[in-house]
DSSP file (Angstrom, degrees, kcal/mol; ACC not computed):
  #  RESIDUE AA STRUCTURE BP1 BP2  ACC     N-H-->O    O-->H-N    N-H-->O    O-->H-N    TCO  KAPPA ALPHA  PHI   PSI    X-CA   Y-CA   Z-CA
    1    1 A M     >        0   0    0      0, 0.0     4,-2.4     0, 0.0     5,-0.2   0.000 360.0 360.0 360.0 -40.6  -23.8  153.2  -42.9
    2    2 A K  H  >  +     0   0    0      1,-0.2     4,-2.3     2,-0.2     5,-0.2   0.891 360.0  50.7 -64.0 -38.9  -21.4  155.8  -41.6
    3    3 A T  H  > S+     0   0    0      2,-0.2     4,-2.6     1,-0.2    -1,-0.2   0.895 109.8  50.3 -65.0 -41.2  -18.7  153.1  -41.1
    4    4 A L  H  > S+     0   0    0      2,-0.2     4,-2.7     1,-0.2     5,-0.2   0.923 111.1  48.1 -63.5 -44.7  -19.2  151.8  -44.7
    5    5 A A  H  X S+     0   0    0     -4,-2.4     4,-2.4     2,-0.2    -2,-0.2   0.912 112.9  48.5 -63.0 -42.3  -18.9  155.4  -46.1
    6    6 A T  H  X S+     0   0    0     -4,-2.3     4,-2.6     2,-0.2    -2,-0.2   0.913 112.0  49.4 -63.9 -42.8  -15.7  156.0  -44.0
    7    7 A T  H  X S+     0   0    0     -4,-2.6     4,-2.4     2,-0.2    -2,-0.2   0.920 112.3  47.2 -62.9 -44.8  -14.2  152.7  -45.1
    8    8 A L  H  X S+     0   0    0     -4,-2.7     4,-2.6     2,-0.2    -1,-0.2   0.896 111.9  50.9 -64.7 -39.5  -14.9  153.4  -48.8
    9    9 A L  H  X S+     0   0    0     -4,-2.4     4,-2.6    -5,-0.2    -2,-0.2   0.928 111.4  47.4 -63.2 -44.9  -13.5  156.9  -48.5
   10   10 A L  H  X S+     0   0    0     -4,-2.6     4,-2.5     2,-0.2    -2,-0.2   0.899 112.1  50.4 -62.6 -41.1  -10.3  155.5  -46.9
   11   11 A L  H  X S+     0   0    0     -4,-2.4     4,-2.6     2,-0.2     5,-0.2   0.928 111.6  47.9 -62.4 -45.9  -10.0  152.9  -49.6
   12   12 A F  H  X S+     0   0    0     -4,-2.6     4,-2.8     2,-0.2     5,-0.2   0.932 112.9  47.9 -60.5 -47.3  -10.5  155.5  -52.3
   13   13 A V  H  X S+     0   0    0     -4,-2.6     4,-2.7     1,-0.2     5,-0.2   0.908 112.7  49.5 -61.7 -42.3   -7.9  157.8  -50.8
   14   14 A T  H  X S+     0   0    0     -4,-2.5     4,-2.3     2,-0.2    -2,-0.2   0.930 114.0  44.4 -63.1 -46.4   -5.4  155.0  -50.4
   15   15 A L  H  X S+     0   0    0     -4,-2.6     4,-2.0     2,-0.2    -2,-0.2   0.917 115.6  47.5 -65.2 -42.9   -5.8  153.8  -54.0
   16   16 A F  H  X S+     0   0    0     -4,-2.8     4,-1.4    -5,-0.2    -2,-0.2   0.912 112.6  49.0 -65.3 -43.0   -5.6  157.4  -55.3
   17   17 A T  H  X S+     0   0    0     -4,-2.7     4,-0.7    -5,-0.2     3,-0.3   0.926 111.6  48.6 -64.0 -45.1   -2.5  158.2  -53.3
   18   18 A N  H >< S+     0   0    0     -4,-2.3     3,-0.9     1,-0.2    -1,-0.2   0.882 108.2  54.5 -63.1 -38.0   -0.7  155.0  -54.3
   19   19 A A  H >< S+     0   0    0     -4,-2.0     3,-0.9     1,-0.2    -1,-0.2   0.835 105.1  54.4 -65.6 -31.3   -1.5  155.7  -58.0
   20   20 A Q  H 3< S+     0   0    0     -4,-1.4    81,-0.3    -3,-0.3    -1,-0.2   0.674  98.3  64.7 -74.7 -16.7    0.0  159.1  -57.7
   21   21 A D  T << S+     0   0    0     -3,-0.9     2,-0.4    -4,-0.7    -1,-0.2   0.129  84.0  87.8 -98.5  21.0    3.3  157.8  -56.4
   22   22 A I    <   -     0   0    0     -3,-0.9     2,-0.3    79,-0.2    69,-0.2  -0.971  58.8-163.5-119.9 133.5    4.3  155.8  -59.5
   23   23 A I        -     0   0    0     67,-2.2     2,-0.3    -2,-0.4    69,-0.1  -0.806   3.2-161.4-115.6 158.1    6.2  157.4  -62.3
   24   24 A K    >   -     0   0    0     -2,-0.3     3,-1.6     1,-0.1     4,-0.3  -0.936  33.4-115.6-131.7 155.8    6.8  156.3  -65.9
   25   25 A L  G >  S+     0   0    0     -2,-0.3     3,-2.0     1,-0.3     4,-0.1   0.849 114.1  66.3 -57.7 -34.1    9.4  157.3  -68.5
   26   26 A S  G >  S+     0   0    0      1,-0.3     3,-1.3     2,-0.2    -1,-0.3   0.746  86.0  70.7 -63.0 -22.3    6.6  158.8  -70.6
   27   27 A N  G <  S+     0   0    0     -3,-1.6    -1,-0.3     1,-0.2     3,-0.2   0.711 102.4  45.2 -63.2 -18.2    6.1  161.4  -67.8
   28   28 A F  G X  S+     0   0    0     -3,-2.0     3,-1.8    -4,-0.3     4,-0.3   0.243  75.3 108.5-111.8  11.5    9.4  162.9  -68.9
   29   29 A E  G X  S+     0   0    0     -3,-1.3     3,-1.3     1,-0.3    -1,-0.1   0.793  70.6  67.9 -60.1 -28.1    9.0  162.9  -72.7
   30   30 A G  G 3  S+     0   0    0      1,-0.2    -1,-0.3    -4,-0.2    -2,-0.1   0.650  98.4  51.2 -67.6 -15.0    8.6  166.7  -72.7
   31   31 A I  G X  S+     0   0    0     -3,-1.8     3,-1.1     3,-0.1    -1,-0.2   0.481  78.1 126.9 -98.9  -3.8   12.2  167.1  -71.6
   32   32 A D  T <  S-     0   0    0     -3,-1.3    28,-0.2    -4,-0.3    34,-0.0  -0.328  84.2  -1.5 -61.6 129.7   13.7  164.9  -74.4
   33   33 A N  T 3  S+     0   0    0     26,-0.5     2,-0.3     1,-0.2    -1,-0.3   0.912  99.8 142.7  56.7  49.0   16.4  166.7  -76.3
   34   34 A T  E <   -A   59   0A   0     25,-2.0    25,-2.5    -3,-1.1     2,-0.4  -0.858  40.1-148.0-118.0 155.1   16.1  170.0  -74.4
   35   35 A S  E     -A   58   0A   0     -2,-0.3   126,-2.9    23,-0.2     2,-0.3  -0.933  15.2-167.5-121.4 147.0   18.6  172.6  -73.2
   36   36 A W  E     -AB  57 160A   0     21,-3.1    21,-2.2    -2,-0.4     2,-0.4  -0.957  11.3-160.1-136.9 148.4   18.4  174.7  -70.1
   37   37 A K  E     +AB  56 159A   0    122,-2.4   122,-2.5    -2,-0.3     2,-0.2  -0.993  38.0 107.5-128.6 138.0   20.1  177.7  -68.6
   38   38 A G  E     -AB  55 158A   0     17,-3.1    17,-2.3    -2,-0.4     2,-0.3  -0.807  51.6 -81.5-170.5-148.2   20.0  178.6  -64.9
   39   39 A K  E     -AB  54 157A   0    118,-1.8   118,-2.4    15,-0.3     2,-0.5  -0.988  16.6-137.4-147.8 153.1   21.7  178.8  -61.6
   40   40 A L  E     -AB  53 156A   0     13,-3.0    13,-2.4    -2,-0.3     2,-0.5  -0.965  18.1-169.5-110.1 126.1   22.7  176.6  -58.6
   41   41 A T  E     +AB  52 155A   0    114,-2.8   114,-2.7    -2,-0.5     2,-0.3  -0.979  18.5 165.1-114.9 127.8   22.2  178.2  -55.2
   42   42 A Y  E     -AB  51 154A   0      9,-2.5     9,-2.9    -2,-0.5     2,-0.6  -0.947  41.6-104.7-142.5 159.4   23.7  176.2  -52.3
   43   43 A K  E     -A   50   0A   0    110,-2.2     2,-0.7    -2,-0.3     7,-0.2  -0.772  29.9-147.5 -86.5 119.2   24.7  176.6  -48.7
   44   44 A D     >  -     0   0    0      5,-3.0     4,-2.7    -2,-0.6     5,-0.4  -0.794   5.3-160.4 -86.7 114.0   28.4  177.0  -48.3
   45   45 A Y  T  4 S+     0   0    0     -2,-0.7    -1,-0.2     1,-0.2    -2,-0.0   0.781  86.1  57.0 -69.8 -26.1   29.3  175.3  -45.0
   46   46 A Q  T  4 S+     0   0    0      1,-0.2    -1,-0.2     3,-0.1    -2,-0.0   0.938 123.3  22.0 -70.1 -45.6   32.6  177.1  -44.7
   47   47 A S  T  4 S-     0   0    0      2,-0.2    -2,-0.2    -3,-0.0    -1,-0.2   0.687  95.2-133.3 -94.2 -19.7   31.2  180.6  -44.8
   48   48 A G     <  +     0   0    0     -4,-2.7     2,-0.2     1,-0.3    -3,-0.2   0.507  67.4 120.1  78.7   3.6   27.6  179.7  -43.8
   49   49 A K  S    S-     0   0    0     -5,-0.4    -5,-3.0    -6,-0.0     2,-0.5  -0.574  71.6-106.7-100.7 161.6   26.3  181.8  -46.7
   50   50 A Q  E     -A   43   0A   0     -7,-0.2     2,-0.3    -2,-0.2    -7,-0.2  -0.754  37.8-164.2 -82.5 130.7   24.2  181.0  -49.7
   51   51 A E  E     -A   42   0A   0     -9,-2.9    -9,-2.5    -2,-0.5     2,-0.4  -0.884   4.4-158.6-116.0 149.1   26.3  181.0  -52.9
   52   52 A T  E     +A   41   0A   0     -2,-0.3   -11,-0.2   -11,-0.2   -13,-0.0  -0.996  11.3 176.0-131.4 132.4   25.0  181.1  -56.4
   53   53 A I  E     -A   40   0A   0    -13,-2.4   -13,-3.0    -2,-0.4     2,-0.1  -0.986  31.5-112.1-133.0 145.8   26.7  180.0  -59.6
   54   54 A P  E     +A   39   0A   0      0, 0.0    19,-1.1     0, 0.0    20,-0.4  -0.428  41.0 169.8 -74.3 150.7   25.5  179.9  -63.2
   55   55 A C  E     -AC  38  72A   0    -17,-2.3   -17,-3.1    17,-0.2     2,-0.3  -0.980  21.4-151.1-154.0 163.4   25.0  176.5  -64.9
   56   56 A T  E     -AC  37  71A   0     15,-2.4    15,-2.6    -2,-0.3     2,-0.3  -0.894  12.8-168.9-132.2 164.2   23.5  174.9  -68.0
   57   57 A M  E     -AC  36  70A   0    -21,-2.2   -21,-3.1    -2,-0.3     2,-0.4  -0.994  13.1-156.0-155.2 147.3   22.0  171.5  -68.6
   58   58 A Q  E     -AC  35  69A   0     11,-2.1    11,-2.5    -2,-0.3     2,-0.4  -0.983  15.3-164.7-122.7 139.5   20.9  169.3  -71.5
   59   59 A L  E     +AC  34  68A   0    -25,-2.5   -25,-2.0    -2,-0.4   -26,-0.5  -0.961  15.0 158.8-124.0 140.9   18.4  166.5  -71.0
   60   60 A K  E     - C   0  67A   0      7,-1.6     7,-3.3    -2,-0.4     2,-0.5  -0.991  35.2-123.9-155.0 158.4   17.5  163.6  -73.2
   61   61 A I  E     - C   0  66A   0     -2,-0.3     2,-0.5     5,-0.2     5,-0.2  -0.916  22.9-175.4-105.3 125.8   16.0  160.2  -73.1
   62   62 A E  E >   - C   0  65A   0      3,-2.4     3,-1.5    -2,-0.5     2,-0.4  -0.934  62.3 -55.3-122.2 105.7   18.1  157.3  -74.4
   63   63 A G  T 3  S-     0   0    0     -2,-0.5    -2,-0.0     1,-0.2     0, 0.0  -0.498 123.2 -15.2  65.0-117.8   16.2  154.0  -74.4
   64   64 A D  T 3  S+     0   0    0     -2,-0.4    22,-0.6    -3,-0.1     2,-0.3   0.078 123.4  83.5-105.7  23.2   14.9  153.5  -70.9
   65   65 A K  E <   -CD  62  85A   0     -3,-1.5    -3,-2.4    20,-0.2     2,-0.5  -0.912  66.7-137.3-128.4 152.5   17.1  156.2  -69.2
   66   66 A I  E     -CD  61  84A   0     18,-3.0    18,-2.8    -2,-0.3     2,-0.5  -0.942  22.4-152.9-105.5 127.4   17.1  159.9  -68.7
   67   67 A V  E     -CD  60  83A   0     -7,-3.3    -7,-1.6    -2,-0.5     2,-0.5  -0.897   7.6-166.8-107.2 124.2   20.5  161.5  -69.3
   68   68 A F  E     -CD  59  82A   0     14,-3.3    14,-2.9    -2,-0.5     2,-0.6  -0.950   2.6-172.5-109.8 121.2   21.4  164.7  -67.4
   69   69 A N  E     -CD  58  81A   0    -11,-2.5   -11,-2.1    -2,-0.5     2,-0.4  -0.963  10.8-173.1-113.3 113.9   24.4  166.7  -68.7
   70   70 A Q  E     -CD  57  80A   0     10,-3.2    10,-1.8    -2,-0.6     2,-0.4  -0.887   7.1-171.1-112.9 139.2   25.3  169.6  -66.3
   71   71 A Q  E     -C   56   0A   0    -15,-2.6   -15,-2.4    -2,-0.4     2,-0.6  -0.987  13.5-150.0-128.0 138.8   27.9  172.3  -66.9
   72   72 A Y  E >   -C   55   0A   0     -2,-0.4     3,-1.0     3,-0.3   -17,-0.2  -0.940  13.7-145.4-109.1 116.4   29.1  174.9  -64.4
   73   73 A T  T 3  S+     0   0    0    -19,-1.1    -1,-0.1    -2,-0.6   -18,-0.1   0.845  95.9  26.8 -50.5 -47.2   30.2  178.1  -66.2
   74   74 A Y  T 3  S+     0   0    0    -20,-0.4    -1,-0.3     1,-0.2     3,-0.1   0.389 125.2  47.7-103.4   3.1   33.0  179.0  -63.9
   75   75 A E    X   +     0   0    0     -3,-1.0     3,-2.4     1,-0.1    -3,-0.3  -0.475  58.1 164.4-138.4  66.4   33.9  175.6  -62.6
   76   76 A P  G >  S+     0   0    0      0, 0.0     3,-1.2     0, 0.0    -1,-0.1   0.718  72.3  68.8 -61.5 -20.0   34.1  173.2  -65.6
   77   77 A T  G 3  S+     0   0    0      1,-0.2    -2,-0.0    -3,-0.1    -6,-0.0   0.666  96.5  56.0 -70.8 -13.4   35.9  170.6  -63.5
   78   78 A K  G <  S+     0   0    0     -3,-2.4    -1,-0.2    -6,-0.2    -8,-0.1   0.443  78.3 124.4 -95.4  -2.5   32.6  170.1  -61.7
   79   79 A N    <   -     0   0    0     -3,-1.2     2,-0.3    -4,-0.2    -8,-0.2  -0.221  41.2-176.2 -54.7 147.0   30.7  169.3  -64.8
   80   80 A N  E     -D   70   0A   0    -10,-1.8   -10,-3.2     2,-0.0     2,-0.4  -0.992  28.2-148.8-149.8 159.2   28.9  166.0  -64.7
   81   81 A K  E     -D   69   0A   0     -2,-0.3     2,-0.4   -12,-0.2   -12,-0.2  -0.996  21.5-176.7-124.5 126.3   26.8  163.6  -66.6
   82   82 A S  E     -D   68   0A   0    -14,-2.9   -14,-3.3    -2,-0.4     2,-0.5  -0.958  12.6-154.2-127.1 148.3   24.2  161.4  -64.7
   83   83 A I  E     -D   67   0A   0     -2,-0.4     2,-0.4   -16,-0.2   -16,-0.2  -0.978  10.8-167.1-122.9 127.9   22.0  158.7  -66.0
   84   84 A V  E     -D   66   0A   0    -18,-2.8   -18,-3.0    -2,-0.5     2,-0.4  -0.950   3.2-168.1-120.7 134.3   18.7  157.9  -64.2
   85   85 A K  E     -D   65   0A   0     -2,-0.4     9,-2.2   -20,-0.2     2,-0.5  -0.962  26.5-122.7-118.3 136.7   16.6  154.8  -64.8
   86   86 A I  E     -E   93   0A   0    -22,-0.6     2,-0.2    -2,-0.4     7,-0.2  -0.689  44.4-174.3 -78.3 125.8   13.1  154.5  -63.4
   87   87 A K  E >>> +E   92   0A   0      5,-2.4     5,-1.7    -2,-0.5     4,-0.9  -0.668  44.2  31.0-122.3 170.3   13.1  151.3  -61.3
   88   88 A K  G >45S-     0   0    0      1,-0.3     3,-1.3    -2,-0.2    -1,-0.2   0.899 128.7 -52.6  48.7  56.2   10.9  148.9  -59.3
   89   89 A T  G 345S-     0   0    0      1,-0.3    -1,-0.3    -3,-0.2    -2,-0.1   0.825 111.2 -46.9  49.8  41.2    7.8  149.5  -61.5
   90   90 A G  G <45S+     0   0    0     -3,-0.7   -67,-2.2     2,-0.2    -1,-0.3   0.552 114.6 107.2  88.0   8.6    8.0  153.2  -61.1
   91   91 A T  T <<5S+     0   0    0     -3,-1.3     7,-3.0    -4,-0.9     2,-0.4   0.483  75.4  54.1 -97.3  -3.1    8.5  153.5  -57.4
   92   92 A Y  E   < -EF  87  97A   0     -5,-1.7    -5,-2.4     5,-0.3     2,-0.8  -0.998  60.4-157.5-133.0 136.3   12.2  154.6  -57.7
   93   93 A F  E >  S-EF  86  96A   0      3,-2.9     3,-1.5    -2,-0.4     2,-0.4  -0.895  80.7 -51.7-105.7  95.6   13.8  157.4  -59.7
   94   94 A G  T 3  S-     0   0    0     -9,-2.2    -7,-0.2    -2,-0.8   -10,-0.1  -0.617 122.4 -23.2  66.7-125.7   17.3  155.9  -60.0
   95   95 A N  T 3  S+     0   0    0     -2,-0.4     2,-0.5    -3,-0.1    -1,-0.2   0.223 119.3 100.3 -99.1  13.9   18.3  155.0  -56.4
   96   96 A E  E <  S-F   93   0A   0     -3,-1.5    -3,-2.9    18,-0.1     2,-0.3  -0.872  73.7-126.0-104.4 129.5   15.8  157.5  -54.9
   97   97 A K  E     -FG  92 113A   0     16,-2.5    16,-2.0    -2,-0.5     2,-0.6  -0.536  24.9-119.5 -72.9 132.8   12.4  156.3  -53.6
   98   98 A V  E     + G   0 112A   0     -7,-3.0    14,-0.3    -2,-0.3     3,-0.1  -0.635  35.4 173.6 -73.4 118.2    9.4  158.1  -55.0
   99   99 A V  E     -     0   0A   0     12,-2.9     2,-0.3    -2,-0.6    13,-0.2   0.823  67.7  -5.2 -91.1 -41.1    7.6  159.7  -52.1
  100  100 A C  E     - G   0 111A   0     11,-1.8    11,-3.0   -79,-0.1     2,-0.4  -0.979  54.7-174.5-156.9 139.5    5.1  161.7  -54.2
  101  101 A F  E     + G   0 110A   0    -81,-0.3     2,-0.4    -2,-0.3     9,-0.2  -0.962  14.7 171.4-138.4 122.2    4.3  162.3  -57.8
  102  102 A T  E     - G   0 109A   0      7,-2.4     7,-2.8    -2,-0.4     2,-0.4  -0.972  10.7-168.3-131.4 146.5    1.6  164.7  -58.9
  103  103 A R  E     + G   0 108A   0     -2,-0.4     2,-0.2     5,-0.2     5,-0.2  -0.987  11.0 165.8-130.6 141.3    0.6  166.1  -62.3
  104  104 A N        -     0   0    0      3,-2.8    -2,-0.0    -2,-0.4     0, 0.0  -0.764  55.2 -76.9-136.9-169.7   -1.7  168.9  -63.2
  105  105 A K  S    S+     0   0    0     -2,-0.2     3,-0.1     1,-0.2    -2,-0.0   0.856 125.9  27.0 -59.8 -38.0   -2.4  171.0  -66.3
  106  106 A D  S    S+     0   0    0      1,-0.1    27,-0.5    26,-0.1     2,-0.3   0.629 124.2   6.8-105.1 -16.2    0.7  173.2  -65.9
  107  107 A S        -     0   0    0     25,-0.1    -3,-2.8    26,-0.1     2,-0.4  -0.967  50.8-137.0-157.6 168.4    3.3  171.2  -64.0
  108  108 A Q  E     -GH 103 131A   0     23,-2.0    23,-2.6    -2,-0.3     2,-0.4  -0.997  16.9-157.4-135.2 143.5    4.4  168.0  -62.5
  109  109 A T  E     -GH 102 130A   0     -7,-2.8    -7,-2.4    -2,-0.4     2,-0.5  -0.978   6.0-172.1-125.5 128.6    6.1  167.5  -59.2
  110  110 A L  E     -GH 101 129A   0     19,-2.7    19,-3.1    -2,-0.4     2,-0.5  -0.983   2.1-170.7-120.9 123.6    8.3  164.6  -58.2
  111  111 A V  E     +GH 100 128A   0    -11,-3.0   -12,-2.9    -2,-0.5   -11,-1.8  -0.968  12.0 178.3-114.7 126.9    9.5  164.2  -54.6
  112  112 A T  E     -GH  98 127A   0     15,-2.6    15,-2.2    -2,-0.5     2,-0.4  -0.815  13.7-151.5-125.0 165.8   12.1  161.5  -53.8
  113  113 A L  E     +GH  97 126A   0    -16,-2.0   -16,-2.5    -2,-0.3     2,-0.3  -0.999  17.8 161.9-139.0 138.2   14.0  160.4  -50.8
  114  114 A Y  E     - H   0 125A   0     11,-1.9    11,-3.5    -2,-0.4     2,-0.4  -0.980  33.5-119.3-148.4 159.1   17.3  158.7  -50.2
  115  115 A R  E     + H   0 124A   0     -2,-0.3     9,-0.2     9,-0.2     2,-0.2  -0.832  50.8 125.2-100.7 137.1   19.7  158.2  -47.3
  116  116 A G  E     - H   0 123A   0      7,-2.8     7,-2.9    -2,-0.4     2,-0.4  -0.769  54.2 -76.2-159.0-156.7   23.2  159.7  -47.5
  117  117 A R  E     - H   0 122A   0      5,-0.2     2,-0.4    -2,-0.2     5,-0.2  -0.967  30.7-175.9-125.1 141.7   25.7  161.9  -45.7
  118  118 A D  E >  S- H   0 121A   0      3,-2.6     3,-1.8    -2,-0.4    -2,-0.0  -0.984  77.0 -10.6-137.5 125.7   25.7  165.7  -45.6
  119  119 A N  T 3  S-     0   0    0     -2,-0.4     3,-0.1     1,-0.3    -1,-0.1   0.856 131.1 -54.2  54.2  37.0   28.5  167.6  -43.9
  120  120 A G  T 3  S+     0   0    0      1,-0.2     2,-0.4     0, 0.0    -1,-0.3   0.490 117.0 109.2  80.7   4.2   29.8  164.3  -42.4
  121  121 A K  E <  S-H  118   0A   0     -3,-1.8    -3,-2.6    24,-0.0    -1,-0.2  -0.890  74.4-110.3-116.5 144.3   26.4  163.4  -40.8
  122  122 A K  E     +H  117   0A   0     -2,-0.4    23,-1.9    -5,-0.2    24,-0.3  -0.476  52.1 162.7 -67.7 139.8   24.0  160.7  -41.8
  123  123 A A  E     -HI 116 144A   0     -7,-2.9    -7,-2.8    21,-0.3     2,-0.5  -0.987  43.8-114.1-155.2 159.2   20.8  162.2  -43.2
  124  124 A N  E     -HI 115 143A   0     19,-2.9    19,-2.4    -2,-0.3     2,-0.5  -0.876  32.9-151.0 -93.5 133.2   17.7  161.7  -45.2
  125  125 A M  E     -HI 114 142A   0    -11,-3.5   -11,-1.9    -2,-0.5     2,-0.5  -0.934   7.5-164.6-110.5 123.3   17.8  163.7  -48.5
  126  126 A Y  E     -HI 113 141A   0     15,-2.6    15,-3.3    -2,-0.5     2,-0.5  -0.933   5.6-167.1-106.9 124.7   14.5  164.9  -49.9
  127  127 A V  E     -HI 112 140A   0    -15,-2.2   -15,-2.6    -2,-0.5     2,-0.5  -0.959   1.8-166.9-118.1 121.9   14.6  166.0  -53.6
  128  128 A T  E     -HI 111 139A   0     11,-2.8    11,-2.6    -2,-0.5     2,-0.5  -0.937   3.0-170.6-110.5 122.2   11.7  168.0  -55.1
  129  129 A R  E     -HI 110 138A   0    -19,-3.1   -19,-2.7    -2,-0.5     2,-0.5  -0.957   1.2-172.4-114.5 123.3   11.7  168.4  -58.9
  130  130 A I  E     -HI 109 137A   0      7,-2.8     7,-2.5    -2,-0.5     2,-0.5  -0.970   6.8-173.3-119.1 121.1    9.1  170.7  -60.4
  131  131 A L  E     +HI 108 136A   0    -23,-2.6   -23,-2.0    -2,-0.5     5,-0.2  -0.951  10.0 165.7-120.2 128.4    8.8  170.7  -64.2
  132  132 A T        -     0   0    0      3,-2.9   -25,-0.1    -2,-0.5   -26,-0.1  -0.640  56.3 -87.2-120.5-174.8    6.7  173.0  -66.4
  133  133 A D  S    S+     0   0    0    -27,-0.5   -26,-0.1    -2,-0.2     3,-0.1   0.807 126.5  18.0 -63.8 -28.0    6.9  173.7  -70.1
  134  134 A S  S    S+     0   0    0      1,-0.1    26,-2.7    25,-0.1     2,-0.3   0.485 120.6  54.4-125.4  -4.9    9.5  176.3  -69.6
  135  135 A T  E     - J   0 159A   0     24,-0.2    -3,-2.9   -99,-0.1     2,-0.3  -0.945  47.4-171.3-134.0 154.6   11.1  175.8  -66.1
  136  136 A Y  E     -IJ 131 158A   0     22,-1.7    22,-2.6    -2,-0.3     2,-0.4  -0.951  10.8-177.7-144.1 120.9   12.7  173.1  -64.1
  137  137 A E  E     -IJ 130 157A   0     -7,-2.5    -7,-2.8    -2,-0.3     2,-0.5  -0.978   6.7-171.4-125.9 134.2   13.5  173.4  -60.5
  138  138 A V  E     -IJ 129 156A   0     18,-2.4    18,-2.9    -2,-0.4     2,-0.5  -0.983   5.9-175.5-125.9 119.7   15.3  170.9  -58.2
  139  139 A T  E     -IJ 128 155A   0    -11,-2.6   -11,-2.8    -2,-0.5     2,-0.6  -0.965   8.5-159.5-119.4 127.4   15.5  171.5  -54.5
  140  140 A K  E     -IJ 127 154A   0     14,-2.8    13,-3.0    -2,-0.5    14,-1.3  -0.922   8.7-169.5-107.7 123.1   17.4  169.2  -52.1
  141  141 A E  E     -IJ 126 152A   0    -15,-3.3   -15,-2.6    -2,-0.6     2,-0.4  -0.876   8.8-147.7-109.8 145.2   16.5  169.3  -48.5
  142  142 A V  E     -IJ 125 151A   0      9,-2.9     9,-1.8    -2,-0.4     2,-0.4  -0.922  13.1-176.5-114.9 134.9   18.5  167.6  -45.7
  143  143 A Q  E     -I  124   0A   0    -19,-2.4   -19,-2.9    -2,-0.4     7,-0.2  -0.922  22.6-139.8-128.9 107.0   17.2  166.1  -42.6
  144  144 A Y  E >   -I  123   0A   0     -2,-0.4     3,-1.9     5,-0.4   -21,-0.3  -0.346  22.1-119.3 -62.7 146.6   19.8  164.8  -40.2
  145  145 A L  T 3  S+     0   0    0    -23,-1.9    -1,-0.1     1,-0.3   -22,-0.1   0.734 111.1  56.5 -63.3 -22.3   18.8  161.5  -38.6
  146  146 A D  T 3  S+     0   0    0    -24,-0.3     2,-0.3     2,-0.0    -1,-0.3   0.237 108.2  50.6 -94.8  15.3   19.0  163.0  -35.1
  147  147 A T    <   -     0   0    0     -3,-1.9     0, 0.0     2,-0.1     0, 0.0  -0.965  64.0-142.8-145.9 161.6   16.5  165.8  -35.8
  148  148 A K  S    S+     0   0    0     -2,-0.3     2,-0.2     2,-0.1    -1,-0.1   0.546  74.2  99.2 -98.0 -11.5   13.1  166.4  -37.3
  149  149 A E        -     0   0    0     -5,-0.1    -5,-0.4     1,-0.0     2,-0.3  -0.493  56.1-157.6 -81.8 145.8   14.0  169.7  -39.0
  150  150 A K        -     0   0    0     -2,-0.2     2,-0.3    -7,-0.2    -7,-0.2  -0.859   6.5-169.8-114.6 154.2   14.9  170.0  -42.6
  151  151 A F  E     - J   0 142A   0     -9,-1.8    -9,-2.9    -2,-0.3     2,-0.6  -0.983  31.8-102.9-140.2 155.3   16.9  172.7  -44.4
  152  152 A V  E     - J   0 141A   0     -2,-0.3   -11,-0.3   -11,-0.2     3,-0.1  -0.657  31.6-179.8 -80.0 120.4   17.5  173.5  -48.0
  153  153 A R  E     -     0   0A   0    -13,-3.0  -110,-2.2    -2,-0.6     2,-0.3   0.885  65.3 -18.5 -84.1 -46.4   21.0  172.3  -49.1
  154  154 A N  E     -BJ  42 140A   0    -14,-1.3   -14,-2.8  -112,-0.2     2,-0.4  -0.993  51.8-154.0-159.4 160.3   20.7  173.5  -52.7
  155  155 A T  E     -BJ  41 139A   0   -114,-2.7  -114,-2.8    -2,-0.3     2,-0.5  -0.991   4.6-158.6-140.4 129.5   18.4  174.5  -55.5
  156  156 A Y  E     -BJ  40 138A   0    -18,-2.9   -18,-2.4    -2,-0.4     2,-0.5  -0.931  11.8-171.4-101.9 129.4   18.8  174.4  -59.2
  157  157 A S  E     +BJ  39 137A   0   -118,-2.4  -118,-1.8    -2,-0.5     2,-0.3  -0.972  10.9 178.4-124.6 116.9   16.6  176.8  -61.1
  158  158 A Y  E     -BJ  38 136A   0    -22,-2.6   -22,-1.7    -2,-0.5     2,-0.4  -0.853  20.8-156.6-120.8 152.1   16.5  176.4  -64.9
  159  159 A T  E     -BJ  37 135A   0   -122,-2.5  -122,-2.4    -2,-0.3   -24,-0.2  -0.992  32.4-113.1-122.4 134.7   14.7  178.0  -67.8
  160  160 A K  E      B   36   0A   0    -26,-2.7  -124,-0.3    -2,-0.4   -27,-0.0  -0.430 360.0 360.0 -68.4 136.4   14.3  176.1  -71.1
  161  161 A L              0   0    0   -126,-2.9  -125,-0.1    -2,-0.1    -1,-0.1   0.429 360.0 360.0 -88.6 360.0   16.2  177.6  -74.0
């Protein structure tokens, strides 16, 4: 009986965990046609210090894509527009694998993973996006392939206008 209960508990946890790791475009309807004001804080590798610059962003949904338009107040040449499509039946946010997606009454949190380079080294990049009705925060953590430690590379903190 104890084995049956343990097996059922493991099955439930597995099914529940997998269900939480799938995203849909409808999860992001609350950001459609919104504007945001905030700041980017990042690690400057030349000085070793944390730097902060003001930025703004507009988000909208166009068809099956989310469009991010970012502007940097004092560095307009760095402005960018990115388009993200939810892929592979909700297991990818653009080219980033969905590691975890949770929703509660006040917020939703999306954690993704992709492999890239940071400061010339191969690394795993973990991106955590936390969205509430009035705030949006994106934190990128870097884990070099030759270490188990992660560090925060940058954080965007926005408030809805």
